[in-house]
N, C-alpha and C positions, 0 to 999 in steps of 0.2 A: 268189656272190652274196650267201645265207645268212642266209652269217660274217655277211658287212660286215653285213646290212640287222638281225639280232640283236645282234651291236657298239655299232650306231646306235643302236636301244631304249632297250638299257641305259646310251650314252650321256644319256637325254636323262631313261631315267629317276631315276638318283644325280646326273643334274643339275634337277628337280625334285624328287629328293626333298632335296635342296641349300639351293635355295631356300626349299623351305615351311621345312626347319628354324633359314631366317637368318628366319624370321620373320615364325615360333613363340618364335625363343629371346625376343625385348624381351617377348609376351605371358607364356611360363614367366614371366620375372624378376620382375617388375611384382604378374602371381599369385603367384609365392613370396612376394615382400614381403608382399604385404597378408593373405596368408595369418599369415604371420609375424608380424606388427605384433594382427592378431587374435586368435590360438592364446592357448589357456587359457595353458599356458604361459612363464612371464615369465624367458630366457634374462635377464637385464640387471637383476634382479635376486639375486645369490650373495649369502650363507647370513651373510656379511662387513655386508654391503648391507640387512639386515633392523631392524640399528639405529637410530629415525631422528634424524639429530643436527641439529643446526643449518646446516654443511654441504649435506643434499639436500632439507633444506627453503628454503633461500637459492636452492640450485643446479636446482632444480625436478621434481625426480627422484620425486620425487611422483609430481607430472605423470605420467610413464612410465610407473605400476606396473597394476598389471594390479587388482586390486583398483577404482583409482582410473576403468580404462575404463572399466569392468561397470556402476558410479557414476556416470559421469556425468551419464546424464540424469533420472536417484532427486537428486546435489545440485540441478543447478540445477533442483528442482523444487522440492528445501524453501527453494534463498535465493530464488523466487520468492515462496514461500508465506514470506517471513520481512522479501518489502519491504512486500504488500501488511497482515501480521502487523502489519506497524509503521504501516504508512500511514493505515489501516484506527486502530487507533489513536489518532495525532494526531488527527485525525476528531473524533475520539469526545471526545480531550479540551479540543480544542478547543469542543465544541458546549455540554458537561458548564458547563462556565467563562464563554463566553457567554449561559448558562440563568441563572448562577449572580448572572451580572450582573446581570439583568432581571427576576431574581425582588427582590432587592436596590433597586433603582431603586424595582419595584412597591409594591415594602411604604411605604419612604421619603415618598412622593408620597399613599397612603393618609395613614397619621403627617401630615403635611403639609398634607394635606383636610380631617381629623379635625383640627386646630388649628386652623381657618380658620372650620371644621367650630362651634366650642366660643366662639373669639371671635364669631361674631352673631351665638350666641343668648342671651351674658354682652349684644352692647347691645343686646339687645331686649325687655329683664325692662323692668321696672314701674321698679326702683327707680332702675335706671341712666335710666329717660330723668326719671324726678322727680327724682334730685343733676344730671341736664344740663342739667334747665328751672328750676333755683333761680332766674336771677338774669334770669331775662325772667318776663316778661308772664305771658305762659303758667298753668294751672292747671290742676291733675288735679278733674272735675268728680264733686262731691260727691254728685250723684245717678246714680240707676245709667239703668242708656240702655233702650232702648223701640221696638217695635217695631209704627209706626207702618204698622193697611191698606190698602189698595189695594185699592177692589170696582171691579169693571170694568165 
């Protein structure tokens, strides 16, 4: 009986070990695949593929290389910074163009105001008014004007 009992235990232990091996086999395979993908050694790049050709660029072999995997986040950061730089540069140029247009408009309006002021001063001169009043009966006074004193 003892031999039967020990044989049953051995069979059960073997069955549980086989189940554990079967359950752990997919885990080991997936862990092994993950280790291979993230390992420092890169078996996919051989000596004859170290040169960069048009076929490797178009085929995407460079994206699977060790260097690219190691520096992926650095490259993403560089691309983001380039996009921000280009956007900022575009915005600054737009503001510069707008400032230049507004400055040109301001100068143009100042010149127009100066021209109008000059024309107004010219028409307010005594000589211009006398030329305009030649045909009328109005004449300029020959006597100087004087102030009347009013006492309160």
